[in-house]
C-alpha positions as CSV (number, residue, x, y, z in Angstrom):
1,M,-15.9,11.0,-11.7
2,L,-16.6,7.6,-10.2
3,D,-14.1,5.9,-12.5
4,R,-11.3,8.2,-11.4
5,I,-12.2,7.7,-7.7
6,T,-12.3,3.9,-8.0
7,Q,-9.0,4.0,-10.0
8,H,-7.3,6.0,-7.2
9,I,-8.6,3.6,-4.6
10,E,-7.4,0.7,-6.7
11,C,-3.9,2.2,-7.0
12,Y,-3.9,2.9,-3.2
13,M,-4.8,-0.7,-2.5
14,D,-2.2,-2.0,-4.9
15,L,0.5,0.1,-3.1
16,L,-0.7,-1.2,0.3
17,S,-0.4,-4.8,-1.1
18,A,3.1,-4.1,-2.3
19,R,4.0,-2.6,1.1
20,Q,2.6,-5.7,2.9
21,K,4.9,-7.9,0.8
22,L,7.9,-5.7,1.7
23,V,7.1,-5.7,5.4
24,A,6.7,-9.5,5.3
25,A,10.1,-9.8,3.6
26,N,11.6,-7.5,6.2
27,I,10.3,-9.6,9.0
28,A,11.4,-12.8,7.3
29,N,14.9,-11.4,7.1
30,A,15.1,-10.0,10.6
31,D,17.9,-12.5,11.4
32,T,19.7,-12.4,8.0
33,P,23.2,-10.8,8.4
34,G,23.6,-7.7,6.3
35,Y,19.9,-7.4,5.3
36,K,18.6,-3.8,5.0
37,T,15.0,-2.9,5.7
38,R,13.1,-1.8,2.5
39,D,9.9,0.1,2.1
40,L,8.0,2.3,-0.3
41,D,8.1,6.1,-0.5
42,F,4.3,5.7,-0.3
43,Q,3.3,9.3,-1.1
44,S,5.6,9.6,-4.1
45,E,4.6,6.2,-5.4
46,F,0.9,7.0,-5.0
47,Q,1.3,10.3,-6.8
48,R,3.1,8.7,-9.7
49,A,0.6,5.8,-10.0
50,A,-2.4,8.2,-9.9
51,L,-1.1,10.3,-12.8
52,P,-3.3,9.9,-15.9
53,G,-1.6,7.8,-18.6
54,T,1.0,6.4,-16.2
55,D,2.0,2.8,-17.0
56,A,1.5,0.1,-14.4
57,A,5.1,-0.2,-13.4
58,P,5.6,-1.8,-10.0
59,P,6.5,0.5,-7.2
60,S,10.2,1.0,-6.3
61,A,11.4,-0.3,-3.0
62,V,13.9,1.8,-1.2
63,E,16.2,1.2,1.7
64,V,14.9,2.8,4.9
65,P,17.4,5.3,6.3
66,G,18.1,6.1,9.9
67,L,17.4,2.6,11.4
68,K,19.7,1.2,14.1
69,V,22.2,-1.3,12.6
70,K,23.0,-4.4,14.6
71,N,26.5,-5.9,14.8
72,D,25.7,-8.2,11.9
73,G,24.8,-5.3,9.6
74,N,21.0,-6.0,9.7
75,N,18.8,-3.1,10.5
76,V,15.3,-4.7,10.7
77,S,13.2,-3.5,13.7
78,V,10.5,-6.1,14.3
79,D,8.6,-3.5,16.3
80,R,8.6,-1.0,13.4
81,E,7.5,-3.8,11.0
82,A,4.7,-4.9,13.3
83,R,3.5,-1.3,13.6
84,L,3.5,-1.1,9.8
85,L,1.6,-4.3,9.4
86,A,-1.2,-3.0,11.7
87,E,-1.2,0.4,10.0
88,N,-1.4,-1.2,6.6
89,A,-4.2,-3.5,7.6
90,L,-6.2,-0.5,8.9
91,R,-5.6,1.5,5.7
92,F,-6.6,-1.5,3.5
93,H,-9.8,-1.9,5.5
94,M,-10.6,1.7,5.2
95,A,-9.9,1.7,1.4
96,S,-12.0,-1.4,0.9
97,E,-14.9,0.2,2.8
98,L,-14.6,3.3,0.6
99,M,-14.6,1.1,-2.5
100,R,-17.7,-0.8,-1.3
101,S,-19.4,2.6,-0.7
102,E,-18.5,3.7,-4.3
103,L,-19.9,0.5,-5.7
104,R,-23.1,0.7,-3.7
105,M,-23.6,4.3,-5.0
106,L,-23.0,3.1,-8.6
107,H,-25.4,0.1,-8.0
108,S,-28.0,2.5,-6.6
109,A,-27.7,4.9,-9.6
110,V,-28.1,2.0,-12.1
111,T,-31.0,0.5,-10.2
112,E,-32.9,3.8,-9.8
113,G,-32.2,4.6,-13.5
114,K,-34.0,1.4,-14.5
115,N,-37.0,2.0,-12.2
116,G,-37.3,5.7,-13.0
């Protein structure tokens, strides 16, 4: 049970890391003519990554639909990307706290098993 939980948390954190890179690339290209904002279909990618026996293929970035396109063909919204950075940081913090909790529980079980 613990292995499956930690594996899911690890997959989740890997996806958060991949999203962080995409958001950073979007911000870096905010003034690049013709650049299209990319992101992950987070829920689909997590479900795919969490399946037993799934290979460790990198997540697929997709173009984000429905964003306002500027005259130069670029559709990056720095406000949207800043919000995603903040949301991503919060999610990563929560996942790392959950992982710490799982590891403390494992440590406690091992320690008590030795003493008992």
